[in-house]
C-alpha positions as CSV (number, residue, x, y, z in Angstrom):
1,M,20.3,-22.6,25.9
2,D,22.4,-24.6,23.5
3,F,23.9,-21.8,21.3
4,R,24.5,-23.9,18.2
5,D,21.1,-25.5,18.1
6,T,19.2,-22.4,19.0
7,Y,20.9,-20.1,16.4
8,F,21.2,-22.8,13.7
9,N,17.5,-23.3,13.8
10,I,16.7,-19.6,13.7
11,W,19.1,-19.1,10.8
12,K,17.7,-22.1,8.9
13,S,14.1,-20.9,9.5
14,A,14.9,-17.4,8.3
15,W,16.8,-18.8,5.2
16,D,13.8,-21.1,4.3
17,F,11.5,-18.1,4.6
18,H,13.7,-15.9,2.4
19,K,14.0,-18.7,-0.1
20,Q,10.3,-19.3,-0.2
21,F,9.5,-15.8,-1.2
22,A,12.6,-14.6,-3.0
23,D,11.1,-15.1,-6.5
24,M,7.6,-13.9,-5.9
25,A,5.9,-11.6,-8.4
26,G,4.8,-9.1,-5.8
27,T,1.1,-9.5,-6.0
28,D,-1.1,-8.3,-3.1
29,K,-2.0,-11.9,-2.3
30,E,1.7,-12.9,-2.2
31,W,2.5,-10.0,0.1
32,E,-0.4,-11.0,2.3
33,T,1.1,-14.5,2.6
34,V,4.6,-13.0,3.3
35,V,3.2,-10.9,6.1
36,N,1.1,-13.7,7.6
37,T,4.0,-16.2,7.4
38,S,6.5,-13.8,8.9
39,G,4.1,-13.1,11.8
40,E,3.6,-16.8,12.4
41,M,7.4,-17.4,12.4
42,V,8.1,-14.7,14.9
43,E,5.2,-15.8,17.1
44,R,6.7,-19.3,17.4
45,Y,9.7,-17.8,19.1
46,K,7.8,-15.5,21.5
47,N,9.0,-16.0,25.1
48,K,11.8,-18.3,23.9
49,P,15.6,-17.7,23.5
50,G,16.4,-16.1,20.2
51,Y,13.0,-14.2,19.9
52,A,14.6,-10.8,19.3
53,F,17.1,-12.3,16.9
54,M,14.4,-14.1,14.8
55,K,12.4,-10.9,14.8
56,A,15.4,-8.9,13.5
57,L,16.2,-11.5,10.8
58,I,12.6,-11.5,9.6
59,L,12.5,-7.7,9.5
60,A,15.8,-7.7,7.5
61,I,14.3,-10.2,5.0
62,L,11.1,-8.3,4.7
63,D,13.2,-5.2,3.9
64,E,15.2,-7.1,1.3
65,L,12.0,-8.6,-0.3
66,E,10.5,-5.1,-0.5
67,R,13.7,-3.6,-2.0
68,V,13.9,-6.4,-4.7
69,D,10.1,-5.9,-5.5
70,K,10.6,-2.2,-5.9
71,Q,13.5,-2.7,-8.2
72,R,11.6,-5.2,-10.2
73,Q,8.7,-2.8,-10.5
74,K,11.0,-0.1,-11.8
75,Q,12.4,-2.4,-14.4
76,E,8.9,-3.3,-15.5
77,D,7.8,0.4,-15.7
78,K,10.9,1.2,-17.8
79,G,10.1,-1.7,-20.1
80,N,6.5,-0.5,-20.5
81,E,7.6,3.0,-21.3
82,K,9.6,1.8,-24.3
83,K,6.6,0.1,-25.8
């Protein structure tokens, strides 16, 4: 296993995934795409070096996307209360 190539590719894939969904509106269809895409990404590394690392990064990104979505929803709810 070439450390640099293996981990660089994992970090880049995770970064691209995060960037792809960072500005989503949080619709059910978008979340379905997020879940499907994340599953495909992890599956590509199954039985390969870095599988556990990719899985951990994807889970961390999913957690962050969910946190941001909940925060956005709270802001929207507060804005709707004022109207």
